[in-house]
Residue, then its C-alpha position, 0 to 999 in steps of 0.5 A: m500500500k502506497l499513499t501520501a497520507r501520513n496519519t495512518l492508524k492500523g488496528k482491528v475491526t471490533k464492530l461493523v454496523p451496516g446501514t442502508v447507504n453507509s456503514e459505521i466501522t469501529l477500529e481498535i488501534a490499541p487496547g481500549i483505544e478505538i476510532v469510529g468512522i463512516v464509509s459507504k456500505a459498498s466500500a465496506e463490502r468491497l474491503e470485506l470488513t468484518d469483526g477481527k479483520e485488520a484495517y487502517a484508518i487514514i486521516k486527512s490532516s485538513n479534517v482533524m479537529f481538536a478541542i479542550e475543556 
């Protein structure tokens, strides 16, 4: 896999919630640390995402938000 994104997180799929159009994917990137994202249902099926499958979350830096309390 070659890509230009530098924000790449490897993990395992722990939950997949398919919807009519989109699917919600939960990826455990470290013990107890998860990231959740939405992809099209067609993309989830094309990648054959299932519980336990290794996958990458690739984050475009221009779309990351930060917050404080």
